[in-house]
N, C-alpha and C positions, 0 to 999 in steps of 0.2 A: 276928260278925254273920252270917257264912256258915253256921256251924253252927246258929244259931238259926233260919234260914230253910230249913234242909234242904239246903244247898249242898254239904256235905261227905259226903253219903250215897253209899256205894259208890265212894269216892275212895281211891286208893292213893298216888299221887305228885303229881298235878296238883291242888293245893289252890286255894282261892279267891283267895288272895293272888297266886299265880303267874298265875292266870287273869286277874285284874284288871290286873296289870302287862302281860301280853301284849296284852290288848285296848286298853289305853291306848297302848301302843307302836304298835299298828296304826292307831289314830285319829290320833296325832301324825304318823306317817309317811304317812298317807292311802292305806293299802293297801285293795284291794278284794277280795282273795281269800286263802284260807288258804295257798295255795301261795306267795304273795308274803311273807306273814308268816313262814312257816317258813324260806324262803330267806334273808331279811334277818336273821332272828335267828340263823341258823346262821353267817352271816358275822360277826356281832357277838357271838359267844358269850362271849368273854373279857371284854368290857365289861359284859355283862349279869350276869356272875357277882357283880359288886360290889353289885347291888341285890337279890340273893337268888335269881336264876334260874340254877341250876347246870346244868340240862339243857334243851335246846330242845324244846318240845312238838311232836309230829308233827301232820300235818294231821288224821289220824283222831282223835287225842286232843282237839284243839281242836274238831272237829266234835261229838264226843260231849259234851264239856263244855258247849258252847253249847246243845245240845239238852236236857241234863239239868239244868243249874244255872239256877235261876230268876233273872229280872232283878231281883227284889226284893233279892237280895244286893248287887248293884251300886247299886241305888237308895238303899239304906240307907247305904252308904258315902258316896255323893255328898251325901246330905242331912246327914250327920254332919259 
């Protein structure tokens, strides 16, 4: 779904699946900033490895992905 909506354009390692899991984690934990997301995920890195997140995304990577990746990618996953 992400490739169909252009969400994987210019992406090397932070794919749509990892982005979705990161944003869901942030919503569930009620985080307000990218700094909180990065710090909490760094503390829980061993647990996140089991769901497919092997490397914690940095703040700049999250910021770039939020700016580049269209919300239509996540909307389609939600509707499906």
